[in-house]
C-alpha positions in Angstrom: -14.7 15.5 -10.4 -11.3 17.1 -10.3 -10.5 16.7 -6.6 -7.0 15.6 -5.6 -8.4 12.5 -3.9 -9.8 11.3 -7.2 -6.3 11.4 -8.8 -4.7 9.8 -5.7 -7.1 6.9 -5.6 -6.6 6.3 -9.4 -2.8 6.6 -9.0 -2.9 3.8 -6.3 -4.9 1.7 -8.8 -2.6 2.7 -11.7 0.4 1.4 -9.6 -1.0 -2.1 -9.9 -1.1 -1.8 -13.7 2.6 -0.8 -13.8 3.5 -3.3 -11.1 1.9 -6.2 -13.1 4.3 -5.5 -16.0 7.3 -5.1 -13.7 6.4 -8.3 -11.9 6.1 -10.1 -15.2 9.7 -9.1 -16.0 10.8 -10.3 -12.5 9.2 -13.7 -13.1 10.9 -14.0 -16.5 14.2 -13.2 -14.7 13.3 -15.6 -11.8 13.6 -12.8 -9.3 11.0 -14.1 -6.8 12.5 -12.2 -3.9 11.3 -8.8 -5.2 8.3 -10.3 -7.0 6.7 -11.6 -3.8 7.1 -8.2 -2.1 5.6 -6.4 -5.0 2.7 -8.9 -5.0 2.1 -8.0 -1.3 2.0 -4.3 -2.2 -0.3 -4.9 -5.1 -2.8 -6.8 -3.0 -2.6 -4.2 -0.3 -3.3 -1.4 -2.8 -6.2 -3.4 -4.1 -7.6 -3.5 -0.6 -7.3 0.2 0.0 -8.1 1.9 -3.3 -11.8 0.9 -3.3 -12.1 1.9 0.4 -10.5 5.3 -0.3 -12.7 5.9 -3.3 -15.8 5.3 -1.2 -14.5 7.2 1.8 -13.7 10.3 -0.3 -16.7 9.9 -2.6 -14.6 9.7 -5.8 -16.2 6.6 -7.3 -16.3 6.7 -11.0 -16.9 4.4 -14.0 -13.3 5.0 -15.1 -12.0 4.1 -11.6 -14.1 1.0 -11.5 -12.9 -0.2 -14.9 -9.3 0.7 -14.1 -9.6 -1.3 -10.8 -11.0 -4.3 -12.5 -8.2 -4.4 -15.1 -5.6 -3.9 -12.4 -7.2 -6.7 -10.3 -7.2 -9.1 -13.3 -3.6 -8.3 -14.2 -2.4 -8.8 -10.6 -4.1 -12.2 -10.4 -2.8 -13.1 -13.9 0.8 -12.2 -13.0 0.5 -14.2 -9.8 -0.6 -17.2 -11.8 2.3 -16.8 -14.2 4.5 -16.6 -11.2 3.2 -19.9 -9.9 3.7 -21.5 -13.4 7.4 -20.5 -13.3 8.0 -20.9 -9.6 6.2 -24.2 -9.0 4.6 -25.6 -12.2 3.9 -28.9 -10.5 1.3 -27.3 -8.3 -0.9 -26.2 -11.2 -0.5 -29.6 -13.0 -1.7 -31.4 -9.9 -4.7 -29.1 -9.8 -5.3 -28.9 -13.5 -9.1 -29.7 -13.4 -9.9 -27.0 -11.0 -7.5 -24.6 -12.8 -9.3 -25.4 -16.1 -12.7 -24.7 -14.5 -11.5 -21.4 -13.1 -9.9 -20.2 -16.4 -13.0 -21.3 -18.4 -15.4 -19.5 -16.1 -13.2 -16.4 -16.2 -13.0 -16.5 -20.0 -16.8 -17.0 -20.3 -17.5 -14.0 -17.9 -15.1 -11.7 -19.8 -16.3 -12.7 -23.2 -20.0 -12.4 -22.2 -19.3 -8.9 -20.7 -17.4 -7.7 -23.8 -20.2 -8.9 -26.1 -22.9 -7.4 -23.9 -21.3 -4.2 -22.6 -18.2 -3.8 -24.9 -16.0 -3.7 -21.7 -15.2 -5.9 -18.8 -17.4 -5.8 -15.7 -16.8 -3.5 -12.7 -19.4 -5.0 -10.4 -17.2 -5.3 -7.3 -19.7 -7.6 -5.6 -19.3 -8.8 -2.0 -18.5 -12.2 -3.4 -15.8 -10.7 -5.6 -14.3 -8.9 -2.5 -14.3 -12.2 -0.5 -12.6 -14.0 -3.5 -10.1 -11.2 -3.8 -9.1 -11.4 -0.1 -8.7 -15.2 -0.4 -6.8 -14.9 -3.6 -4.4 -12.4 -2.0 -3.9 -14.6 1.0 -3.3 -17.7 -1.1 -0.9 -16.1 -3.6 1.1 -14.3 -0.9 1.3 -17.5 1.2 2.3 -19.5 -1.9 5.4 -17.4 -2.4 6.3 -16.9 1.2 5.8 -20.3 2.7 7.7 -23.5 1.9 4.6 -25.4 0.7 1.2 -24.4 -0.6 -1.7 -24.3 1.8 -4.1 -26.6 0.0 -7.2 -25.8 2.1 -6.7 -22.1 1.4 -6.3 -22.9 -2.3 -9.6 -24.8 -2.3 -11.5 -22.1 -0.3 -10.1 -19.5 -2.8 -11.2 -21.6 -5.8 -14.7 -22.1 -4.4 -15.1 -18.4 -3.7 -13.7 -17.5 -7.1 -16.1 -19.9 -8.8 -19.0 -18.5 -6.9 -17.9 -15.0 -7.9 -17.6 -15.8 -11.5 -20.9 -17.6 -11.7 -22.6 -14.6 -10.0 -21.0 -12.2 -12.4 -22.1 -14.2 -15.4 -25.6 -14.1 -14.1 -25.4 -10.4 -13.4 -24.2 -9.8 -17.0 -27.1 -11.8 -18.3 -29.6 -9.9 -16.0 -28.4 -6.3 -16.3 -29.0 -4.7 -19.7 -26.5 -1.8 -19.1 -23.0 -1.8 -17.6 -23.0 -0.9 -13.9 -20.2 -0.4 -11.5 -20.3 -1.5 -7.8 -23.3 -3.8 -7.8 -23.3 -5.4 -4.4 -24.4 -8.8 -5.7 -27.1 -10.9 -7.2 -29.4 -10.6 -4.2 -29.4 -6.8 -4.4 -29.7 -6.8 -8.2 -32.8 -9.0 -7.9 -34.2 -6.9 -5.1 -34.0 -3.7 -7.1 -34.3 -5.1 -10.6 -36.6 -2.2 -11.7 -33.9 0.4 -11.0 -31.3 -1.3 -13.2 
């Protein structure tokens, strides 16, 4: 697969990898003006790279893995941004933050043990969680106060996504990219 669209889609994803490191430096330097705009671009490119990969039929295991790493780094740097920008928010929500971090760590460790790499399922639940995460993180840095209802909806969607991915790792003996979700995995269990 050496079509130009393959390289363009992966370049869009690769942008998020580079942006995560640049945004980390911006957070260290307390430059939240540029940070928040780069965060918007990162979440926008997250929304379009998967769509373009499917539209141009350039889906690959490499691209799925690269996308998952870029997604995790984008969310990670957004969390670091919150810690520096408004640490009181995370302290107030420490129990929910602890649950989210614990489930994420469990999912990653389980996938690494089982598949020797992180998941690239891109389930519908993960897509919903990613949309809500993008909306929450962007609103957090652009609005004067956090939107708590959006935070709780994002947390619930993320918890559901992480639990689903843990179950999928347990169910699927081989690493798979782009699994729609638990329902579809159960429905076609024999083909996995």
